[in-house]
N, C-alpha and C positions, 0 to 999 in steps of 0.2 A: 826566834829562829834557830839561834844555836842549840836550842831542847830537841826541836823536831828533827834538826840534823842528826843529832846525837843519838835521837831515838829510831829512825831510817836507819842508821849504820848498825845500830843494836841489834835491829831485826836482821838484816842482812846478813849478821854474822851468824846469827842463831839459827837461820835461815842453812848457809852454808855448813855449819858444822853438825846440825842435823844430818843432812843428807852425807855429808863425810863420814859419818857414826854408822848411818844406813848401809852404804855402801861397805865400809869395812866388814858390818854385822852379813852382810850378804858373801862376801868372800870367804871368810871364816865357814861359814855354812858351807860353801861349796856348792852356792846358787849359779846359774849359768851368765855370762856377761853379758852386754847389752849387745855387742856382735852374733853371739849365738840366739839368744832370745829373736833378734830382727831374721837372721837367717831361717829361723824355724817360725816364722809371723805370732810371735809370742810380744804384747804388748804390757810391761809394768806399769803399772797407776801406783804411785806412792799418794798418799791423802796425810795432810796432819789431823784432821777429823772424818769420821767416817760419816758419808751422807747419809740422808734420810733414803734417798731415791738415787739407784745409780745403772745408767744407761749403758751398754754397750749395743753400737752400729755397727757394722761392717758392712764390706760392699763387694760383691762377688766380682771377680775379675775375669773378663773373657776376654779372648784373642779372637780376633777373626779375620778373614783376607777373602776377596774379590775373586776367586777363580773362575777358569772357565774352561774350554776344551784341550787347549795345553796342560791343565791341572797343575800340582804345583804345592809347597808344605806349607803347614803351618808349625811355628815352634811354640812352646808355651812360654808366656815371661814369667811365671808363677815356679815354674817346676823346667827348668831347661833340657831334662831329658827326656822329655815329652814332646812326642811329634807326630802330626798328622799328617800322613804321604798321601796325595789323591794323584793315579796314573792319570795319563794324556788320554783322552775322550772317555773320561769318567761322567762329563757333563754336555749336556750339546748347548748350554746355553750361559752364561755367567752366573752363579751363585755365589751368595755370601755365607760363606761354612766359618761356624765359631766352635771353639774350642775352650773346655773350662776345665780345669783341673781343681782338686779338692787335696790339699794335703794333709 
């Protein structure tokens, strides 16, 4: 049992040191921080071994509102500076209006 615990601790230390070395390398290379990547909607994937297959699955973000005769505003959750303004009287009945922004 003792050797199993020390083996697990050894692996955890190795993983920590590998990640620490990679982060230091990214900083020296001038690569973006995790916060910068998140704002630009970029995901960094680090693997110890390159897999045979690599799938990237994304989902489109769509903001929608139910608007009627009174009109309204739809703001994008992806890019806060984007909005759609619908004036009063543009619709005669309730309509679900969707806004999709690609950054």
